[in-house]
VOPABA-153499 format. One record per atom (N, C-alpha, C): x, y, z. Coordinates in steps of 0.1 Angstrom, whole numbers, padded with zeros to 4 digits, always signed. Layout:
// VOPABA-153499
XYZ/...
END
This chain:
// VOPABA-153499
+1310+0083-0494/+1308+0067-0498/+1301+0067-0511/+1304+0058-0519/+1298+0055-0533/+1291+0043-0534/+1279+0038-0535/+1271+0029-0533/+1261+0026-0546/+1259+0014-0549/+1248+0011-0559/+1237+0005-0551/+1227+0013-0552/+1216+0007-0546/+1210-0007-0552/+1206-0015-0543/+1198-0028-0546/+1184-0031-0548/+1176-0020-0541/+1166-0015-0539/+1160-0001-0542/+1148+0002-0542/+1145+0014-0540/+1146+0020-0528/+1151+0034-0523/+1153+0038-0510/+1145+0053-0509/+1135+0053-0500/+1129+0066-0500/+1138+0078-0499/+1137+0087-0508/+1142+0100-0504/+1156+0098-0510/+1162+0089-0515/+1177+0087-0517/+1178+0081-0533/+1171+0069-0537/+1172+0067-0552/+1163+0055-0554/+1165+0051-0567/+1157+0039-0573/+1168+0026-0572/+1163+0012-0574/+1171+0003-0576/+1182+0007-0587/+1194-0002-0588/+1206+0003-0596/+1211+0016-0599/+1206+0024-0588/+1212+0041-0591/+1224+0041-0584/+1234+0049-0587/+1247+0051-0581/+1246+0062-0574/+1247+0062-0561/+1247+0075-0551/+1258+0075-0541/+1259+0089-0537/+1268+0092-0528/+1262+0094-0515/+1266+0087-0504/+1261+0091-0492/+1271+0092-0481/+1268+0096-0469/+1278+0097-0459/+1281+0085-0453/+1292+0084-0450/+1298+0068-0447/+1291+0061-0436/+1288+0067-0424/+1280+0064-0415/+1264+0056-0420/+1258+0064-0428/+1248+0059-0433/+1248+0047-0443/+1258+0046-0453/+1262+0037-0458/+1264+0022-0451/+1275+0026-0445/+1281+0012-0434/+1272+0007-0423/+1266+0017-0419/+1256+0012-0407/+1243+0008-0409/+1236+0012-0422/+1223+0013-0424/+1220+0005-0438/+1227+0013-0451/+1223+0005-0463/+1230-0009-0465/+1242-0010-0464/+1248-0022-0465/+1244-0034-0459/+1243-0031-0444/+1239-0041-0435/+1223-0047-0441/+1216-0036-0442/+1200-0038-0446/+1199-0047-0459/+1209-0050-0467/+1208-0054-0480/+1205-0044-0489/+1203-0031-0487/+1198-0021-0497/+1206-0016-0507/+1221-0017-0504/+1232-0012-0513/+1245-0022-0512/+1253-0019-0520/+1267-0026-0524/+1276-0013-0526/+1288-0020-0523/+1299-0007-0526/+1300-0009-0538/+1303+0005-0545/+1304+0007-0561/+1319+0007-0564/+1324-0005-0563/+1340-0008-0569/+1339-0008-0584/+1351-0004-0590/+1349-0003-0605/+1344-0015-0612/+1348-0028-0607/+1340-0040-0613/+1325-0039-0612/+1319-0035-0599/+1306-0034-0598/+1302-0024-0607/+1307-0015-0606/+1302-0006-0618/+1300-0010-0633/+1309-0019-0636/+1311-0025-0648/+1298-0035-0650/+1297-0042-0639/+1285-0055-0641/+1273-0046-0638/+1273-0033-0634/+1259-0025-0634/+1256-0020-0648/+1267-0015-0654/+1267-0010-0668/+1261-0021-0677/+1265-0032-0678/+1260-0045-0685/+1248-0048-0682/+1244-0046-0671/+1230-0052-0665/+1219-0043-0670/+1225-0029-0671/+1215-0021-0673/+1213-0019-0689/+1219-0023-0695/+1220-0025-0710/+1209-0035-0714/+1211-0048-0704/+1204-0056-0707/+1188-0055-0703/+1188-0046-0694/+1172-0042-0688/+1169-0033-0695/+1174-0025-0705/+1167-0016-0711/+1155-0018-0721/+1156-0030-0729/+1145-0034-0736/+1133-0038-0727/+1137-0045-0715/+1124-0049-0709/+1119-0038-0700/+1128-0027-0697/+1122-0017-0691/+1112-0008-0700/+1113-0006-0712/+1103-0001-0721/+1091-0005-0722/+1092-0021-0720/+1076-0025-0720/+1072-0023-0706/+1080-0023-0695/+1074-0022-0684/+1066-0005-0683/+1076+0002-0687/+1069+0019-0687/+1058+0020-0698/+1057+0013-0709/+1046+0011-0715/+1033+0008-0709/+1036-0005-0701/+1021-0007-0694/+1021+0002-0683/+1029+0010-0676/+1025+0017-0665/+1019+0030-0672/+1024+0035-0685/+1014+0046-0689/+1002+0043-0694/+0999+0028-0698/+0984+0026-0701/+0974+0023-0687/+0984+0021-0675/+0977+0020-0664/+0974+0036-0662/+0983+0047-0662/+0980+0058-0658/+0969+0064-0668/+0970+0061-0679/+0956+0065-0691/+0943+0061-0681/+0945+0047-0677/+0933+0043-0671/+0931+0050-0655/+0937+0053-0650/+0937+0059-0634/+0932+0074-0639/+0935+0079-0647/+0931+0093-0650/+0915+0097-0654/+0910+0083-0660/+0896+0082-0661/+0886+0079-0650/+0893+0073-0640/+0883+0070-0630/+0880+0079-0621/+0865+0076-0616/+0863+0086-0609/+0859+0081-0594/+0867+0083-0584/+0869+0075-0572/+0861+0080-0564/+0850+0077-0553/+0845+0080-0540/+0848+0072-0530/+0851+0078-0519/+0854+0070-0508/+0845+0076-0498/+0836+0064-0491/+0827+0070-0482/+0835+0066-0468/+0832+0076-0460/+0838+0076-0447/+0825+0084-0438/+0829+0078-0424/+0815+0082-0415/+0821+0097-0412/+0810+0106-0412/+0813+0120-0408/+0805+0121-0395/+0811+0134-0388/+0805+0140-0378/+0797+0155-0382/+0798+0165-0371/+0792+0177-0376/+0800+0182-0387/+0791+0187-0395/+0797+0195-0409/+0803+0184-0418/+0816+0188-0422/+0822+0180-0430/+0835+0171-0424/+0834+0172-0413/+0846+0167-0405/+0844+0153-0406/+0856+0142-0407/+0854+0126-0407/+0859+0121-0392/+0852+0112-0390/+0857+0103-0378/+0871+0096-0383/+0878+0099-0379/+0891+0092-0383/+0896+0100-0395/+0903+0093-0405/+0907+0099-0417/+0910+0089-0427/+0909+0095-0439/+0913+0087-0452/+0926+0085-0455/+0934+0073-0458/+0948+0073-0460/+0949+0066-0472/+0961+0064-0475/+0967+0058-0488/+0962+0045-0488/+0961+0038-0475/+0953+0023-0475/+0941+0023-0479/+0931+0032-0476/+0918+0034-0484/+0916+0037-0494/+0927+0046-0504/+0926+0048-0515/+0933+0038-0524/+0941+0027-0518/+0946+0013-0523/+0934+0004-0526/+0925+0004-0517/+0915-0004-0516/+0905+0000-0525/+0902+0012-0526/+0892+0017-0535/+0898+0016-0551/+0910+0016-0554/+0914+0014-0567/+0917-0002-0571/+0919-0013-0560/+0917-0025-0562/+0901-0028-0564/+0892-0020-0560/+0880-0025-0563/+0877-0024-0578/+0884-0013-0584/+0884-0011-0597/+0891-0017-0605/+0900-0027-0599/+0908-0035-0607/+0923-0033-0607/+0927-0021-0601/+0941-0017-0604/+0946-0018-0589/+0956-0029-0590/+0963-0034-0575/+0973-0026-0572/+0975-0017-0567/+0989-0007-0565/+0989-0007-0548/+1004-0009-0548/+1005-0010-0531/+1005+0006-0525/+1002+0005-0513/+1000+0018-0508/+1011+0025-0505/+1025+0019-0505/+1036+0026-0503/+1040+0036-0516/+1032+0032-0526/+1034+0040-0540/+1023+0051-0541/+1015+0052-0531/+1005+0061-0531/+1008+0073-0521/+1007+0086-0524/+1013+0097-0517/+0999+0106-0516/+0993+0108-0505/+0984+0118-0505/+0990+0130-0500/+0984+0140-0506/+0992+0154-0503/+0982+0160-0491/+0994+0163-0479/+0987+0163-0468/+0990+0153-0458/+0991+0139-0465/+0993+0128-0455/+0981+0122-0456/+0970+0129-0449/+0956+0121-0448/+0943+0133-0449/+0934+0127-0453/+0922+0133-0455/+0914+0135-0444/+0910+0145-0437/+0901+0145-0424/+0889+0153-0430/+0885+0158-0437/+0871+0162-0444/+0865+0157-0457/+0853+0161-0456/+0849+0154-0470/+0852+0165-0481/+0849+0161-0493/+0855+0168-0504/+0863+0161-0514/+0868+0169-0523/+0880+0164-0533/+0896+0166-0527/+0902+0156-0531/+0916+0156-0526/+0924+0151-0535/+0937+0152-0534/+0947+0148-0547/+0956+0138-0539/+0961+0129-0549/+0972+0120-0544/+0981+0118-0557/+0994+0115-0554/+1002+0111-0567/+1006+0096-0563/+1003+0089-0577/+1005+0076-0577/+1016+0072-0584/+1028+0065-0578/+1042+0062-0587/+1037+0048-0592/+1038+0045-0603/+1036+0035-0610/+1047+0029-0614/+1058+0037-0616/+1074+0033-0622/+1080+0046-0621/+1093+0042-0617/+1102+0057-0615/+1101+0067-0623/+1094+0064-0637/+1094+0076-0647/+1078+0079-0648/+1072+0074-0643/+1056+0074-0644/+1050+0077-0630/+1045+0089-0628/+1037+0094-0617/+1025+0101-0622/+1014+0097-0616/+1000+0100-0620/+0993+0107-0609/+0990+0120-0612/+0982+0129-0603/+0971+0124-0601/+0962+0120-0594/+0950+0113-0590/+0940+0121-0580/+0927+0126-0584/+0917+0133-0576/+0908+0124-0572/+0902+0124-0560/+0891+0115-0555/+0884+0125-0545/+0873+0118-0544/+0863+0126-0537/+0860+0116-0523/+0862+0123-0513/+0856+0115-0499/+0842+0123-0496/+0831+0110-0495/+0816+0116-0493/+0813+0109-0482/+0803+0114-0476/+0797+0108-0463/+0790+0095-0465/+0794+0084-0457/+0786+0074-0458/+0774+0076-0451/+0763+0066-0458/+0749+0066-0454/+0746+0057-0443/
END
């Protein structure tokens, strides 16, 4: 079943992508949730016209995302967390904590666009995350988890 996505769908595609999915997934989940529409010939023509019109606006958005990416690369982020014996944390540091730390530095990024390698951080030290600012702009960000005093 060929569909046009109306919104970003994790592990499938981005908004306005043309995707092929199994019939049940499209008919029972994507279409009822409002995440996709059927890719008829007229819908494909409308999509092509919309993409042409969005190309200029998209360039400005990508440029802004690249500026933000450069700013993020220069940041030194330290997240304080309570620790137990050794370097183990009570709880863990997640994308929510990293989003809050970025917000303190003036970069409002939604937690769903932050992917910490390994899911969560459970020990002090340096950790890595990927921040998706745009479908074409992904930044590798390293941050440090330190013991709270």
